[in-house]
N, C-alpha and C positions, 0 to 999 in steps of 0.2 A: 353191729358194732361199726359198720364203715361212716367215715364222716365225724363219728362221738370221738372225744380224748378219751383214752384209753387209761387207765391209773395201775400205776408199775409199784411193786414193793421192792426192797432192794434186801436179802439176805447175804450178807458182808464182815468178816471180821476184818478185814486188810483193809486199812483206811484209803490208801492211796488206789485201789480199784474201785469202791465208791465215790471216790473223787471224780475217777474216769470217768465213769458210769452217768455221774451230774455232770457234769462239764459238757459232752456230747448231744445230754438233750437239751441243754439249756436256748440253743436257738432252734427249737423247735417247739411247736404249741397240739401237737396230736396224741402227744403223751405225757401225762406228767407225774413224777416220783415224787410218791407219798411220802415217805422216810426212809433209813436205812437201818435195820434189825441187826445186831452184830452179834447176836447169843441164838444157837441153832435153836437150843428150847424153852426160846421167847418166839417163836418165828410163828404157829399155829395159833398161840393167842392175839397176835399181831396183826395175822389176817383176819380172822375172827371180826374184831374189833374196826379195820380199818379197809373191808370188804374194796380189795383190791380186784381188778380185772387179770391182771398176771404177774405172777412173782419169777423173781429172777435170784439161784441161789446159785451162790458157789459148792459146788461138789470139794473144795477143798477146808470146807472150816474145819476149826478147830475144836477142843470142847467135848464133851459126852457125848453130842448128835453130832451124826455127820450131814453134809450134804443131801446125798442120795436119803439119807433117812429120814431129814427133812420134809423131801418131796416126798414121800412115803406118805407121812404124817400129812401135810396139807393135804394131798389129793382124797384120800379119808376122811379127813373133817369139814373140808369144802368143796366138792368134786368139781365143781362150776368155774373153778379158777385157773387159767394157764401157766402153764410151769414152765420155765427157762432153765438148765443146766450150763450153769457155767464152769467150764476147766479152762484146762490147758491139753497140747498135744498128749505129752510125756503121759499123762492120765486118760485116756479114752473112755467115754460114758457112751452106752447107746441108747436111743430112744426108746421109751416103754410111756406108753399112759397109762399104763393099769398100775406102775408103780410111781408116778407123778412127772415123765420125765416127757413134756410136750415136745420137744426143739430141746439141741444141745447149742449151745456158743461158747466156742473156743477162743481165746486169746492168744496172740493180739488182736482185736475187732473195729472196726471203723463206724463212726454214724451212723452210716448206711447199716450195717450190718447189725448193732443193736436195733435201729427205727422198725428198718425191715422186720426182722425177726418176732418185736414184739406184737407188731402190729399180724400179722401172720397169725402169731397164736391166741393172741385175743379175738379177731374175727373167727378162728376156726372150733375157739370155746363159746364164744358167743352163740354161734350156730347150733350147739352139739348143744348148750344148754334149753336153747329155744327147742328144741327135740324131747326136752325130757320130759317128765312127768307133770308138765303145767300145760293151762292152754288159758291163754288170754284173747280175751273177749271184750270189743268197745261197742258200745250201742250208740248207736250216731243217724242224728235227721238235721239237714239244715235249717229245718223251722219247727217252730215250736208247737206244742198241743196236739202231737201226735201219739201221745203217751209213755213215750219211751223212758221214764221212769218211772213209773208203773210196773212195767215189763221188765226192766232192770231189777229191779226190787223182785218181782215172783219168780225172776228165773232163776236168780242169787238163790233165794231161798227153796226154791226145788230141786236145784243141784246138791245144795247143802243136806239133803237127807241123804246119799252116799257119798261124800266128799266135802275134803274141805274146801272152801270157801272164804275168799274176802270180795267184797264188794269194796268201789271206792268210788265216793263221789267226786267228779269231773267237771264238775260245774262247778269251779274256782270261787265264783263273785257271789252266786245268788246260792249257793249251797240247798239243791233244791231234795236231796235224802233227809238232809237235815228238818225243812220244813215238813215231809210226806211221814217224814218217823215221830215228828214233835219231841225232836232230841234236843236237850239244855244247853241254852249258849255256852254255859261253862264246860259242856264237853271237849275233850282234845279233837285237836284236827292235824291234819298233815303240818301245820306250821308249827307246830310244835315239836316236829323231829330236828335234831340237830343236822347243819347243812350240809357238814361234810362225813363225818363215821358214824352211819346209821348201823344198829345192830338189831338181831332180831327182840332184844329184848325192849329196847324202845319203840318197837313196831306192837307190840303186846302193850305196850304202856299206854297206847294213843286211840288205838285204834278200839270202837264202841262194841258191844257184847251185846248185839240182839236176842231178842228173846228166841228166835224159832234156831239158834245156833250157828249162825254165820258173822263172821268178822266186817265189819265196815271201816273204812279210812274216810273218816267225815273231810269236808271242805271247811274252807275259814266261816267262822260264826258272822264277820263284815264282809262288804264287799269292799272295803280297803284294803285290806290283809289280802287279798288274793295275789296281789302286788309281791308280795314276799316268796312269795313259790317260785321256785326258778325252774328251767325246764331240767335242768342237768338235775333238781333235785327229786323229780319227777321221775326221769331216767332211770337214779337210783334207790329210788323204791319201790319201782315193777321190777330191776332186778333179785332186789332181795324176795321181792313179793311172788316169786318167779318160784324160787325154792323152798317156800314155805307153805303155800296152799298149791292144789291141783289146777283148781280155778280160779281165774281173778276177774272180776265182770265188773265193767267201767261205764257209769254214765256220764254222760258228755252231756255239751248246751249245745245249743242251734247255733254253728257256727264252725267257720275254718278258719281258728283264730293260729296262733301258735301251741297256747295250748293244749287246744283239742287235736293238733295234729300232729304232738307228742302220743298223747294217746292211741292214735289211729293208725301211728310208724308202729308201736309195739305191739300191735295187736297179730296175733294168728289168724283169726275171724272178726270181722265188721258185718255186726249186724246192723242195717238200711233200715229204718223205721219209718211206713210212710202211712197215707190211709187215703179215701178216697177223696184228695180235696186236691183241686185243679195246681194250688201252689205248693203244694207236699211232692207232688210228682214232677211240677217244671225246677222246683229246687234240688232235686235228687238227681235228676238226670242231667244236670250242670254239673252236680259233684261230683257224678261217675267221670265225666270229661275230665275234671280234677284227678280223679286217681289213677287214670289212663296213661295222662301227663308224668304225674308222681313215679307212675312206676308198681301200682299197687297187682300183684294179678288180680285175675278175674277168679281164681279158688279163696279168696281170702274175703271176699263180697259174698253176701249174702243177704235178700232181701226179706223182710216179713212185714206182712201187709196186716196195718191192726185194726179193729172193727172192721172187717172184709164183709160182713154181713149189712152194711150201710152203705151201699156203693153212690149212693148220688145220682143217678144216670148215667154213672160211667163202669166202664165194660174192661174185664180181669184182662182180654186180650190187650186192649188200647194201651194199658197203664203199662204193659211189659212192653209193647213195641215205642211206647214212647222214653220206655227208662233203655231200652237196649238190651233188656236183661228179662230171665224170667222172675216170679214170684216166688220162692222156697217155701216162706211156709203162712199160713193165714191163721189171722185168731180174731175170732168173733167177739161185739160188743156185747155191756153188758153192766150198764151205765148205774144201776140199782148196785149189784155185788160190787164195781169197783169203788165208788162212791162209800158205800159203806163198810169196807175194808181199808180205805185209805182214809178213812175218818178215826177209825180207830185205829191206825197203823200197825194193820196186822196185812200180812199175806194170802190172798183168795186161795192160791195152789194148795194152802196148809187147813184157810177155814172151810171152802168149798171146793175140796177139790176134784168130786165128783161134776163141777159146773162146767157145759162145755170150753169155757172160756179155758177156765185153770187146764183143764185138757190139752187144748191148743197148747201152751208154753209150755208143758210138760214134753211135749212131742219135740221142743225144740232142747228142750233140758237133755232128753236120751238123747237126741242127734246130736250131739254137743258132747254128751259122754262117749258117743260111741267112734267119735271122732279122737278122742283123748286115749281111746284101746289104742285106738290104731297107730295111733303117735309112739304110746310106753305100751307095747303088751305086757310088757310084765308087771302092770301097776298092780297093784294090791289095792282093791274097795275097801272100806271100814264098812 
Protein backbone atom coordinates (compact mmCIF):
# COMPACT_ATOMS: atom_id res chain seq x y z
CA UNK A 1 0.00 0.00 0.00
CA UNK A 2 3.02 2.25 0.20
CA UNK A 3 2.54 5.16 -2.19
CA UNK A 4 -1.18 4.54 -2.57
CA UNK A 5 -3.96 6.69 -1.16
CA UNK A 6 -5.54 5.09 1.92
CA UNK A 7 -9.33 5.22 2.17
CA UNK A 8 -10.55 6.05 5.69
CA UNK A 9 -14.06 5.68 7.11
CA UNK A 10 -14.87 7.32 10.46
CA UNK A 11 -17.48 5.95 12.86
CA UNK A 12 -18.13 8.88 15.21
CA UNK A 13 -21.29 10.33 16.76
CA UNK A 14 -19.71 13.51 18.18
CA UNK A 15 -19.73 16.16 15.42
CA UNK A 16 -16.83 18.12 16.93
CA UNK A 17 -14.54 15.08 16.89
CA UNK A 18 -15.51 14.18 13.32
CA UNK A 19 -14.89 17.76 12.24
CA UNK A 20 -11.48 17.73 13.95
CA UNK A 21 -10.46 14.56 12.10
CA UNK A 22 -11.61 15.99 8.79
CA UNK A 23 -9.67 19.24 9.33
CA UNK A 24 -6.48 17.38 10.21
CA UNK A 25 -6.67 15.43 6.95
CA UNK A 26 -7.36 18.37 4.66
CA UNK A 27 -3.72 19.39 4.28
CA UNK A 28 -2.50 16.02 3.00
CA UNK A 29 -3.28 13.73 0.05
CA UNK A 30 -2.19 10.32 1.33
CA UNK A 31 -5.45 9.62 3.18
CA UNK A 32 -8.92 10.09 1.71
CA UNK A 33 -11.71 10.46 4.27
CA UNK A 34 -14.70 8.74 2.69
CA UNK A 35 -17.48 9.61 5.14
CA UNK A 36 -18.58 9.82 8.77
CA UNK A 37 -20.98 7.17 10.07
CA UNK A 38 -22.83 8.56 13.08
CA UNK A 39 -24.47 5.34 14.33
CA UNK A 40 -22.73 2.12 15.24
CA UNK A 41 -25.49 -0.10 13.89
CA UNK A 42 -24.86 1.28 10.38
CA UNK A 43 -21.09 0.75 10.45
CA UNK A 44 -20.83 -2.74 8.97
CA UNK A 45 -23.14 -1.92 6.07
CA UNK A 46 -21.18 1.26 5.36
CA UNK A 47 -17.89 -0.63 5.36
CA UNK A 48 -19.32 -3.19 2.95
CA UNK A 49 -20.56 -0.44 0.64
CA UNK A 50 -17.60 1.96 0.71
CA UNK A 51 -14.74 -0.53 0.96
CA UNK A 52 -12.37 1.53 3.15
CA UNK A 53 -8.83 0.41 3.87
CA UNK A 54 -9.01 1.64 7.49
CA UNK A 55 -11.88 2.43 9.85
CA UNK A 56 -11.57 4.82 12.81
CA UNK A 57 -14.10 3.87 15.52
CA UNK A 58 -14.90 5.88 18.65
CA UNK A 59 -14.85 3.58 21.68
CA UNK A 60 -17.37 5.86 23.42
CA UNK A 61 -20.16 5.54 20.84
CA UNK A 62 -23.62 6.12 22.26
CA UNK A 63 -26.58 3.98 21.26
CA UNK A 64 -27.39 0.30 21.06
CA UNK A 65 -23.96 -0.77 19.77
CA UNK A 66 -20.74 0.18 21.56
CA UNK A 67 -17.51 1.08 19.80
CA UNK A 68 -15.85 -2.20 20.71
CA UNK A 69 -18.87 -4.14 19.46
CA UNK A 70 -18.66 -2.22 16.19
CA UNK A 71 -14.98 -3.12 15.84
CA UNK A 72 -15.73 -6.79 16.48
CA UNK A 73 -18.55 -6.81 13.92
CA UNK A 74 -16.38 -5.15 11.27
CA UNK A 75 -13.55 -7.62 11.85
CA UNK A 76 -15.93 -10.56 11.43
CA UNK A 77 -17.60 -9.13 8.33
CA UNK A 78 -14.55 -7.55 6.64
CA UNK A 79 -11.41 -9.19 8.08
CA UNK A 80 -9.01 -7.36 5.75
CA UNK A 81 -10.02 -3.85 6.87
CA UNK A 82 -7.74 -2.13 9.39
CA UNK A 83 -9.45 -0.76 12.53
CA UNK A 84 -8.24 1.99 14.86
CA UNK A 85 -10.04 2.54 18.17
CA UNK A 86 -10.35 6.17 19.26
CA UNK A 87 -10.55 6.74 23.00
CA UNK A 88 -9.57 9.03 25.92
CA UNK A 89 -6.99 8.37 28.67
CA UNK A 90 -9.80 7.89 31.21
CA UNK A 91 -11.17 4.98 29.12
CA UNK A 92 -8.16 2.76 28.37
CA UNK A 93 -8.49 0.27 25.50
CA UNK A 94 -6.05 -2.53 24.67
CA UNK A 95 -5.03 -3.59 21.18
CA UNK A 96 -6.60 -6.90 20.19
CA UNK A 97 -6.56 -7.72 16.48
CA UNK A 98 -8.87 -10.71 16.91
CA UNK A 99 -11.52 -8.42 18.40
CA UNK A 100 -11.03 -5.80 15.72
CA UNK A 101 -8.65 -3.38 17.46
CA UNK A 102 -5.44 -3.10 15.45
CA UNK A 103 -4.33 0.12 17.13
CA UNK A 104 -5.50 2.64 19.72
CA UNK A 105 -5.45 6.41 19.22
CA UNK A 106 -5.90 8.52 22.34
CA UNK A 107 -7.34 12.03 22.41
CA UNK A 108 -6.05 14.64 22.14
CA UNK A 109 -4.03 13.80 19.02
CA UNK A 110 -2.22 15.74 16.31
CA UNK A 111 -2.42 15.45 12.56
CA UNK A 112 0.92 13.66 12.62
CA UNK A 113 -0.39 11.15 15.18
CA UNK A 114 -3.49 10.48 13.08
CA UNK A 115 -1.85 10.15 9.66
CA UNK A 116 1.04 8.07 10.97
CA UNK A 117 -1.27 5.58 12.64
CA UNK A 118 -3.67 5.35 9.69
CA UNK A 119 -0.78 4.68 7.30
CA UNK A 120 0.78 2.11 9.63
CA UNK A 121 -2.44 0.17 10.15
CA UNK A 122 -3.37 0.39 6.47
CA UNK A 123 -0.01 -0.96 5.34
CA UNK A 124 0.03 -3.74 7.95
CA UNK A 125 -3.44 -4.94 6.97
CA UNK A 126 -2.53 -4.77 3.27
CA UNK A 127 0.44 -7.04 3.90
CA UNK A 128 -1.69 -9.45 5.91
CA UNK A 129 -4.33 -9.45 3.19
CA UNK A 130 -1.68 -10.26 0.59
CA UNK A 131 -0.73 -13.27 2.69
CA UNK A 132 -4.31 -14.46 2.94
CA UNK A 133 -6.00 -17.17 0.93
CA UNK A 134 -5.49 -15.65 -2.50
CA UNK A 135 -2.80 -15.46 -5.14
CA UNK A 136 -2.59 -12.84 -7.90
CA UNK A 137 -0.75 -14.10 -10.97
CA UNK A 138 0.05 -11.73 -13.84
CA UNK A 139 1.16 -13.07 -17.21
CA UNK A 140 3.51 -10.67 -18.98
CA UNK A 141 5.53 -10.46 -22.15
CA UNK A 142 7.03 -7.32 -23.68
CA UNK A 143 6.54 -8.86 -27.12
CA UNK A 144 3.27 -10.01 -28.63
CA UNK A 145 2.69 -13.30 -30.38
CA UNK A 146 4.22 -15.53 -27.70
CA UNK A 147 0.93 -17.19 -26.71
CA UNK A 148 0.39 -15.28 -23.46
CA UNK A 149 -3.41 -14.95 -23.72
CA UNK A 150 -3.89 -18.62 -24.61
CA UNK A 151 -1.73 -19.63 -21.65
CA UNK A 152 -3.60 -17.27 -19.32
CA UNK A 153 -6.99 -18.70 -20.27
CA UNK A 154 -5.92 -22.35 -20.04
CA UNK A 155 -4.07 -21.76 -16.78
CA UNK A 156 -7.15 -20.10 -15.27
CA UNK A 157 -9.41 -22.94 -16.43
CA UNK A 158 -6.95 -25.52 -15.12
CA UNK A 159 -6.87 -23.87 -11.69
CA UNK A 160 -10.65 -23.49 -11.80
CA UNK A 161 -11.09 -27.24 -11.48
CA UNK A 162 -10.31 -27.02 -7.75
CA UNK A 163 -10.32 -23.31 -6.91
CA UNK A 164 -12.33 -20.12 -7.19
CA UNK A 165 -10.75 -18.25 -10.09
CA UNK A 166 -11.25 -14.87 -11.73
CA UNK A 167 -9.46 -14.14 -15.00
CA UNK A 168 -8.89 -10.47 -15.83
CA UNK A 169 -8.49 -9.19 -19.37
CA UNK A 170 -5.72 -6.68 -18.72
CA UNK A 171 -5.37 -5.80 -22.38
CA UNK A 172 -7.59 -2.79 -21.78
CA UNK A 173 -7.37 -1.35 -25.29
CA UNK A 174 -7.81 -4.40 -27.50
CA UNK A 175 -9.52 -6.85 -25.14
CA UNK A 176 -7.62 -9.97 -26.20
CA UNK A 177 -9.76 -12.37 -24.15
CA UNK A 178 -12.96 -10.91 -25.55
CA UNK A 179 -11.68 -11.82 -29.00
CA UNK A 180 -10.35 -15.24 -28.02
CA UNK A 181 -13.64 -16.31 -26.43
CA UNK A 182 -15.85 -14.48 -28.96
CA UNK A 183 -17.70 -12.67 -26.19
CA UNK A 184 -20.54 -10.41 -27.45
CA UNK A 185 -19.72 -6.71 -27.62
CA UNK A 186 -22.68 -5.98 -25.33
CA UNK A 187 -21.21 -8.08 -22.52
CA UNK A 188 -20.34 -5.83 -19.53
CA UNK A 189 -16.75 -5.03 -18.64
CA UNK A 190 -14.62 -3.27 -16.05
CA UNK A 191 -15.92 0.12 -17.25
CA UNK A 192 -19.40 -0.81 -16.01
CA UNK A 193 -18.22 -0.84 -12.39
CA UNK A 194 -18.85 2.16 -10.12
CA UNK A 195 -15.85 4.47 -9.94
CA UNK A 196 -15.78 4.74 -6.14
CA UNK A 197 -17.98 2.37 -4.17
CA UNK A 198 -17.48 -1.11 -5.61
CA UNK A 199 -19.30 -3.96 -3.90
CA UNK A 200 -19.27 -7.73 -4.31
CA UNK A 201 -22.64 -7.55 -6.06
CA UNK A 202 -21.25 -5.04 -8.57
CA UNK A 203 -18.52 -7.45 -9.61
CA UNK A 204 -20.96 -10.34 -9.80
CA UNK A 205 -23.06 -8.35 -12.27
CA UNK A 206 -20.21 -7.51 -14.66
CA UNK A 207 -18.10 -10.70 -14.70
CA UNK A 208 -18.54 -13.01 -17.68
CA UNK A 209 -19.47 -16.54 -16.59
CA UNK A 210 -17.34 -18.84 -18.70
CA UNK A 211 -18.74 -22.34 -19.39
CA UNK A 212 -15.60 -23.77 -17.77
CA UNK A 213 -16.73 -22.40 -14.40
CA UNK A 214 -14.34 -19.47 -14.02
CA UNK A 215 -15.36 -15.81 -13.90
CA UNK A 216 -13.82 -13.34 -16.35
CA UNK A 217 -13.60 -9.59 -15.89
CA UNK A 218 -13.47 -8.32 -19.45
CA UNK A 219 -11.75 -5.28 -20.90
CA UNK A 220 -13.87 -2.59 -22.61
CA UNK A 221 -15.36 -3.50 -26.00
CA UNK A 222 -13.87 -0.47 -27.78
CA UNK A 223 -10.33 0.93 -27.85
CA UNK A 224 -11.21 4.46 -26.78
CA UNK A 225 -13.08 3.21 -23.70
CA UNK A 226 -9.81 2.06 -22.11
CA UNK A 227 -9.17 5.66 -21.09
CA UNK A 228 -12.20 5.44 -18.80
CA UNK A 229 -10.41 2.93 -16.56
CA UNK A 230 -8.08 4.62 -14.06
CA UNK A 231 -5.26 3.00 -12.14
CA UNK A 232 -7.17 3.63 -8.92
CA UNK A 233 -10.16 1.73 -10.37
CA UNK A 234 -7.89 -1.22 -11.08
CA UNK A 235 -6.31 -1.15 -7.62
CA UNK A 236 -9.68 -1.22 -5.85
CA UNK A 237 -11.00 -3.98 -8.10
CA UNK A 238 -7.94 -6.13 -7.41
CA UNK A 239 -8.25 -5.51 -3.67
CA UNK A 240 -11.84 -6.72 -3.73
CA UNK A 241 -11.13 -9.70 -5.99
CA UNK A 242 -8.48 -10.90 -3.53
CA UNK A 243 -11.21 -11.28 -0.96
CA UNK A 244 -13.56 -13.15 -3.30
CA UNK A 245 -11.29 -15.57 -5.18
CA UNK A 246 -8.42 -17.91 -4.43
CA UNK A 247 -6.72 -17.09 -7.72
CA UNK A 248 -6.79 -13.89 -9.75
CA UNK A 249 -5.13 -14.49 -13.13
CA UNK A 250 -4.32 -11.40 -15.21
CA UNK A 251 -3.54 -11.33 -18.91
CA UNK A 252 -1.72 -8.12 -19.85
CA UNK A 253 -0.68 -6.50 -23.09
CA UNK A 254 2.84 -6.27 -24.52
CA UNK A 255 3.96 -3.03 -22.89
CA UNK A 256 5.36 -1.56 -19.70
CA UNK A 257 2.79 1.22 -19.59
CA UNK A 258 1.12 2.62 -16.48
CA UNK A 259 -1.87 0.26 -16.68
CA UNK A 260 0.33 -2.82 -17.10
CA UNK A 261 2.56 -1.75 -14.19
CA UNK A 262 -0.51 -1.65 -11.93
CA UNK A 263 -1.17 -5.31 -12.74
CA UNK A 264 2.50 -6.18 -12.25
CA UNK A 265 2.76 -4.33 -8.93
CA UNK A 266 -0.30 -6.17 -7.62
CA UNK A 267 1.00 -9.61 -8.60
CA UNK A 268 2.30 -12.12 -6.11
CA UNK A 269 3.75 -14.01 -9.08
CA UNK A 270 4.66 -12.63 -12.51
CA UNK A 271 4.74 -15.31 -15.20
CA UNK A 272 7.12 -14.02 -17.86
CA UNK A 273 6.25 -15.68 -21.15
CA UNK A 274 8.72 -15.98 -24.01
CA UNK A 275 9.53 -18.19 -27.00
CA UNK A 276 12.72 -19.05 -28.86
CA UNK A 277 12.56 -15.71 -30.62
CA UNK A 278 15.49 -13.29 -30.57
CA UNK A 279 13.28 -10.22 -30.10
CA UNK A 280 11.23 -11.87 -27.36
CA UNK A 281 14.41 -12.86 -25.52
CA UNK A 282 15.99 -9.42 -25.89
CA UNK A 283 12.81 -7.62 -24.78
CA UNK A 284 12.41 -9.81 -21.72
CA UNK A 285 16.04 -9.23 -20.74
CA UNK A 286 15.44 -5.48 -20.95
CA UNK A 287 12.29 -5.84 -18.85
CA UNK A 288 14.29 -7.72 -16.21
CA UNK A 289 16.50 -4.66 -15.80
CA UNK A 290 13.41 -2.51 -15.29
CA UNK A 291 11.97 -4.92 -12.74
CA UNK A 292 15.23 -4.86 -10.79
CA UNK A 293 15.19 -1.05 -10.80
CA UNK A 294 11.58 -1.05 -9.57
CA UNK A 295 12.57 -3.37 -6.74
CA UNK A 296 10.71 -6.57 -7.64
CA UNK A 297 12.33 -9.46 -5.74
CA UNK A 298 13.56 -12.37 -7.89
CA UNK A 299 11.07 -14.62 -6.09
CA UNK A 300 8.22 -12.68 -7.72
CA UNK A 301 9.38 -13.58 -11.24
CA UNK A 302 8.79 -16.95 -12.91
CA UNK A 303 9.77 -17.61 -16.52
CA UNK A 304 7.73 -19.78 -18.89
CA UNK A 305 9.24 -20.87 -22.19
CA UNK A 306 6.35 -21.43 -24.57
CA UNK A 307 6.69 -23.62 -27.69
CA UNK A 308 9.81 -25.03 -26.08
CA UNK A 309 10.19 -27.78 -28.69
CA UNK A 310 10.57 -25.20 -31.48
CA UNK A 311 14.06 -23.95 -30.65
CA UNK A 312 14.80 -22.29 -33.98
CA UNK A 313 18.50 -22.89 -33.46
CA UNK A 314 18.59 -21.48 -29.91
CA UNK A 315 19.90 -23.30 -26.87
CA UNK A 316 18.06 -23.16 -23.54
CA UNK A 317 21.27 -22.43 -21.66
CA UNK A 318 22.04 -19.48 -23.90
CA UNK A 319 18.56 -18.07 -23.32
CA UNK A 320 18.96 -18.39 -19.55
CA UNK A 321 22.32 -16.65 -19.75
CA UNK A 322 20.79 -13.81 -21.80
CA UNK A 323 17.99 -13.42 -19.27
CA UNK A 324 20.22 -13.75 -16.24
CA UNK A 325 17.77 -16.22 -14.72
CA UNK A 326 16.62 -19.77 -15.20
CA UNK A 327 13.62 -20.96 -17.16
CA UNK A 328 11.16 -22.41 -14.64
CA UNK A 329 8.58 -24.03 -16.91
CA UNK A 330 8.42 -25.26 -20.48
CA UNK A 331 5.28 -25.65 -22.57
CA UNK A 332 5.53 -27.56 -25.82
CA UNK A 333 3.86 -26.46 -29.04
CA UNK A 334 0.76 -28.06 -30.54
CA UNK A 335 -0.41 -25.74 -33.27
CA UNK A 336 -3.29 -27.92 -34.43
CA UNK A 337 -4.80 -28.37 -30.96
CA UNK A 338 -4.29 -24.74 -29.92
CA UNK A 339 -5.79 -23.39 -33.14
CA UNK A 340 -8.80 -25.71 -32.92
CA UNK A 341 -9.39 -24.91 -29.24
CA UNK A 342 -9.04 -21.16 -29.73
CA UNK A 343 -11.36 -21.18 -32.72
CA UNK A 344 -13.98 -22.95 -30.61
CA UNK A 345 -13.35 -20.70 -27.61
CA UNK A 346 -12.60 -23.62 -25.28
CA UNK A 347 -9.59 -24.57 -23.15
CA UNK A 348 -7.42 -27.45 -24.30
CA UNK A 349 -6.68 -28.37 -20.66
CA UNK A 350 -10.26 -29.66 -20.46
CA UNK A 351 -10.90 -30.76 -24.05
CA UNK A 352 -7.57 -32.66 -24.36
CA UNK A 353 -6.20 -33.13 -20.83
CA UNK A 354 -3.80 -35.91 -21.92
CA UNK A 355 -2.08 -33.80 -24.57
CA UNK A 356 1.54 -32.89 -23.66
CA UNK A 357 0.77 -29.16 -23.92
CA UNK A 358 -2.15 -29.54 -21.48
CA UNK A 359 0.02 -31.48 -19.03
CA UNK A 360 2.67 -28.76 -19.21
CA UNK A 361 0.12 -26.05 -18.38
CA UNK A 362 -1.32 -28.13 -15.53
CA UNK A 363 2.20 -28.47 -14.11
CA UNK A 364 2.30 -24.68 -13.80
CA UNK A 365 -1.19 -24.72 -12.25
CA UNK A 366 -0.15 -27.36 -9.71
CA UNK A 367 2.91 -25.31 -8.76
CA UNK A 368 0.79 -22.21 -8.19
CA UNK A 369 -1.70 -24.24 -6.13
CA UNK A 370 1.18 -25.47 -3.95
CA UNK A 371 2.38 -21.88 -3.58
CA UNK A 372 -1.07 -20.85 -2.37
CA UNK A 373 -1.20 -23.70 0.15
CA UNK A 374 2.20 -22.69 1.53
CA UNK A 375 0.94 -19.14 2.06
CA UNK A 376 -2.39 -20.28 3.50
CA UNK A 377 -2.00 -23.64 5.27
CA UNK A 378 -5.59 -23.53 6.52
CA UNK A 379 -7.00 -23.14 3.01
CA UNK A 380 -9.73 -25.67 2.29
CA UNK A 381 -10.12 -26.51 -1.38
CA UNK A 382 -13.46 -27.13 -3.02
